[in-house]
C-alpha positions as CSV (number, residue, x, y, z in Angstrom):
1,X,-7.5,4.7,9.1
2,X,-9.1,2.6,6.5
3,X,-9.2,-1.2,6.9
4,X,-6.3,-2.9,5.2
5,X,-8.7,-5.1,3.1
6,X,-10.9,-2.3,2.0
7,X,-8.4,0.3,1.0
8,X,-7.7,0.7,-2.7
9,X,-4.2,0.6,-4.1
10,X,-4.3,4.3,-5.1
11,X,-5.6,5.3,-1.6
12,X,-2.9,3.2,0.1
13,X,-0.1,4.8,-2.0
14,X,-1.5,8.3,-1.4
15,X,-1.4,7.7,2.3
16,X,2.1,6.3,2.1
17,X,3.2,9.4,0.2
18,X,1.5,11.7,2.7
19,X,3.2,10.0,5.7
20,X,6.6,10.1,3.9
21,X,6.2,13.8,3.2
22,X,5.4,14.4,6.9
23,X,8.5,12.4,7.9
24,X,10.7,14.3,5.4
25,X,9.3,17.6,6.6
26,X,9.8,16.6,10.3
27,X,6.1,17.2,11.0
28,X,5.8,14.1,13.1
29,X,6.9,14.0,16.7
30,X,8.7,11.0,18.2
31,X,5.4,9.5,19.6
32,X,3.8,9.5,16.2
33,X,6.9,8.3,14.2
34,X,6.8,4.6,15.2
35,X,3.1,4.4,14.6
36,X,3.3,6.0,11.2
37,X,6.3,3.8,10.1
38,X,4.2,0.8,11.2
39,X,1.3,2.1,9.1
40,X,3.5,2.5,6.1
41,X,4.6,-1.1,6.5
42,X,1.0,-2.3,6.5
43,X,0.1,-0.1,3.5
44,X,3.1,-1.3,1.5
45,X,2.3,-5.0,2.2
46,X,-1.3,-4.3,1.1
47,X,-0.1,-2.8,-2.1
48,X,2.3,-5.7,-2.7
49,X,-0.5,-8.2,-2.1
50,X,-2.8,-6.4,-4.5
51,X,0.0,-6.3,-7.2
52,X,0.7,-10.0,-6.8
53,X,-3.0,-10.8,-7.0
54,X,-3.5,-8.7,-10.1
55,X,-0.4,-10.3,-11.8
56,X,-1.8,-13.7,-11.1
57,X,-5.2,-12.7,-12.6
58,X,-3.6,-11.3,-15.7
59,X,-1.4,-14.4,-16.2
60,X,-4.5,-16.6,-15.9
61,X,-6.4,-14.4,-18.4
62,X,-3.5,-14.6,-20.9
63,X,-3.2,-18.4,-20.4
64,X,-7.0,-18.8,-21.1
65,X,-6.6,-16.7,-24.3
66,X,-3.9,-19.0,-25.6
67,X,-6.2,-22.1,-25.3
């Protein structure tokens, strides 16, 4: 698994989609399920953090352009 800080947004979302597909297709056993759900939670938090940071950067750029 890639480190939370080093994974790109696109890679994180691809991994989330892969895990969700396995869950939907019942490809995970009970022992893996909790681990994968936890991983999805970490990945989604990473994506949310990246989106918030990007939003802040864009707002700052737009603010600077107005000056």
